[in-house]
C-alpha positions as CSV (number, residue, x, y, z in Angstrom):
1,M,-38.5,-60.0,216.0
2,A,-40.1,-62.3,218.2
3,N,-42.2,-64.7,217.2
4,N,-45.6,-65.3,219.5
5,N,-47.0,-68.4,220.1
6,L,-50.6,-68.3,221.2
7,F,-52.2,-71.3,223.5
8,L,-55.2,-71.6,225.3
9,V,-55.2,-71.9,229.1
10,S,-58.6,-73.8,230.6
11,F,-59.1,-73.6,233.7
12,I,-61.9,-73.7,236.9
13,L,-62.5,-70.4,239.0
14,D,-64.4,-70.7,241.8
15,N,-65.9,-73.9,240.4
16,Q,-66.8,-72.4,237.4
17,P,-65.1,-73.3,234.0
18,Q,-62.9,-70.7,232.0
19,T,-60.7,-69.6,229.0
20,S,-58.0,-67.4,228.7
21,E,-56.2,-67.0,225.7
22,V,-52.1,-66.5,225.7
23,T,-49.6,-65.1,224.1
24,S,-45.7,-66.3,224.8
25,E,-42.8,-65.9,223.0
26,N,-41.8,-69.1,224.4
27,D,-42.2,-72.6,222.3
28,T,-44.3,-73.9,224.9
29,L,-46.1,-73.1,227.7
30,T,-46.0,-74.4,231.1
31,V,-49.2,-74.9,233.3
32,E,-46.7,-73.4,236.1
33,Q,-46.2,-70.5,233.7
34,A,-50.0,-70.3,232.8
35,R,-50.9,-70.4,237.0
36,S,-49.0,-66.8,237.5
37,I,-50.1,-65.6,234.1
38,I,-53.7,-66.7,235.5
39,E,-53.2,-65.8,238.9
40,A,-52.2,-62.0,238.3
41,Q,-55.7,-61.8,236.0
42,H,-57.6,-63.3,238.8
43,A,-55.9,-62.1,242.0
44,S,-59.0,-63.7,243.9
45,G,-60.0,-67.1,243.6
46,K,-59.6,-70.5,243.8
47,I,-57.9,-71.9,240.9
48,T,-58.0,-75.7,239.7
49,D,-57.9,-77.7,236.9
50,I,-55.4,-75.8,234.6
51,Q,-54.3,-77.2,231.2
52,V,-52.6,-75.8,228.3
53,Q,-53.1,-76.4,224.2
54,E,-51.4,-74.8,222.2
55,M,-53.2,-72.8,219.1
56,Q,-52.7,-72.0,215.5
57,H,-54.7,-69.2,215.2
58,P,-56.6,-67.5,217.7
59,K,-60.7,-67.4,218.6
60,E,-62.6,-65.8,215.7
61,H,-65.1,-62.8,217.3
62,N,-68.3,-63.9,218.7
63,T,-68.1,-67.8,218.0
64,T,-69.2,-68.4,221.6
65,P,-71.1,-71.2,221.6
66,G,-74.9,-69.7,222.8
67,H,-75.3,-72.1,225.6
68,N,-72.5,-70.8,226.6
69,K,-73.2,-66.6,227.0
70,L,-74.4,-64.7,229.3
C-alpha cells in the first residue's frame, strides 16, 4: 500500500492569499508539481508565489483564526 504524504501549498490567487492541502505518494512535492495541481483546481486566475511545506498532521477542522473567516 502506498504511503501518502501531506503537503501545505500556499499561493496567491488573483492577489488573494490561499492555501491547499495536497497529498502525494512522493516524499517531496516540487513547486512545479504544486503549480500543476493548483492550476487544475483553479482553472482561471493568476497564480503566483507558490510555497510548499510538508505537514505532519492534517489541519483540524474549524481551527481557522477568526480574522480569516468569511
